[in-house]
N, C-alpha and C positions, 0 to 999 in steps of 0.2 A: 504494500500500500504506500503510494507516494504521498508524502506530506511536506508542506513548506511552512516555515515559520519566520515571520519578520521580527526584527528587533532593532531598537534604536530609541533615541530621545523623542518624547512627545511634544516638547516645547523648545523651540530654537529662536534665536534673535535675528532680526534682519541683518543682512550682510554676512552672516555666518555661513558655514558649510555644513550641510546635513550629511550624515553618514548612516545608512541603514544596511543591515545584514539579513540575508535570507539563508536560513539553515535548512538543508534538504535531507530527508530520510526516505528510505525505500527505493531510491534510485541514485545513480551517480551523475553528477553534473558533467561528466566527461562521456556519458553514453551517447554514441552516435545515433541519430543526427539531430538531437534535440537542441533547442536554444532556450534560454532562461531569461525571462523578461521582468522589467519593472513597469508597473502601470499605476497610475494614480487617478483619483476622482475628487476634484474640488467640490466643496459644498454646493449643491444645487446644479451640478453640471455632469456631463458624461465622463466616461472613462477616457483617459489619455495614455497612450503607449509612450513610454519615455525612452526605452532602449532595451538591449538584450546582449547577452554573451552566449556565444555558441559553444558546442561541445569541444571544439578545438581551441577555444579561447578568443576567437575573433569577436569583436564588439560591433554593435550596430546602434545608432542613435537617431532619435527624432531630430529632424533638421531644426526645429524650433528650439530645442533644448541642447543641441550639440555642444555649444560653446560653454555650457555650465555643468555638463554631465560627464561622469566617469563611472564605468562599471568594471569591476575586477573580480577575481575569484581566488579562493584558497582551496585547492583540490584536496589537501590533506584533511581539511575540516568539512569538505563537501558544502561549502558556503560560497555565495556570491554577494557582492557589496555594491551599493549605489552611493555615489557622492554627488551632491548637488550644491553648487557654490552660489555665492551672491544672492542669498535668499531674500525674497520679499514676501509680504503678506499674501500675495497671489499664489505662492507655493503652498499655502495651507491646503491640506487634502488628506484623504486616506490613501496610503501607499500600500500597494500589493506586489508580491512576487508571484510569478506564474510560469507554468510549463504547459505547452500544448497538450491537449487531451482533457482539458477541463480541470487542471490542477492549480489551485490557488491557495495562497496563505490566507489567514483570516483578516489580514489588513491591519495597519497600524496608523493611528491618527497622528498627524504632524501639524502643529500649529506654529506659525511664524508670527511672533509678536514681541514687542519690546516690553 
């Protein structure tokens, strides 16, 4: 059974960098040919795909967030990490990690506020 679990701070200040980690169990993040995504949902809005890291470590980013986003992984811990820099209140959202096939973390609320 594949399970994903997000972890990270719930409250961050504007201009800071957010770091979230997704811990995966029941599958390996190096399993061909999956990719592992970060997706967010701001309050009252739809889902926004932010980026992904593939089984080989190649990364993909949303063009609108590319300049502020970095996704990396730790294969020894079976985790992948999102970093989002230069935060503004508009980055307030529930952040999810995801794998194709309908596998989602439960989501973590991130609020950007001073």
